[in-house]
C-alpha positions in Angstrom: 51.8 16.8 -61.9 54.5 17.1 -64.9 54.4 18.0 -68.5 51.4 16.5 -70.7 50.8 16.3 -74.2 47.4 16.3 -75.6 45.4 16.3 -79.3 42.7 18.4 -80.3 40.1 17.4 -82.5 41.5 18.9 -85.8 44.9 16.8 -84.9 46.5 19.7 -83.7 49.1 18.5 -80.7 49.2 21.1 -77.4 51.3 20.8 -74.3 50.3 21.6 -70.6 51.3 21.4 -67.0 48.2 20.3 -66.2 45.1 17.8 -67.6 42.7 20.1 -66.7 43.8 22.6 -69.2 43.4 20.5 -72.1 39.7 20.3 -70.6 39.8 24.2 -71.2 40.9 23.9 -74.7 39.0 20.9 -75.3 42.0 18.7 -76.0 41.9 14.6 -75.1 44.7 13.6 -72.8 46.7 11.4 -74.8 50.1 11.0 -72.8 52.6 12.5 -69.9 56.0 13.8 -70.8 58.7 12.3 -68.5 61.9 13.5 -67.5 64.4 13.6 -69.3 62.6 12.8 -72.6 62.3 15.3 -75.6 59.8 15.5 -78.3 59.9 16.7 -81.3 56.8 17.5 -83.3 56.8 17.7 -87.0 55.1 17.5 -90.2 56.0 13.5 -89.7 54.2 13.4 -85.8 55.6 12.8 -82.7 59.1 11.4 -82.2 60.0 10.8 -78.5 63.9 10.2 -76.9 65.4 9.9 -74.1 68.1 12.8 -73.2 68.8 11.7 -69.4 68.0 8.1 -68.0 64.9 7.5 -65.8 65.8 8.5 -62.5 63.9 8.2 -59.3 60.9 10.2 -59.1 60.8 13.5 -56.7 57.9 15.3 -55.0 56.9 18.8 -55.7 56.0 20.8 -53.0 54.0 23.0 -55.8 
């Protein structure tokens, strides 16, 4: 699992390391932040930019 983005009912955007954390703060899952992606959150919304070309996913021991 990697970084996930969610939204609360009031429109606040939140990030967590696991989707179950979103449940604890009553946020809805929006999307996973893929490796190499940069998300910019400002008053205009969310912008996504690819900084590094998407590489082959690797397993994590954690």
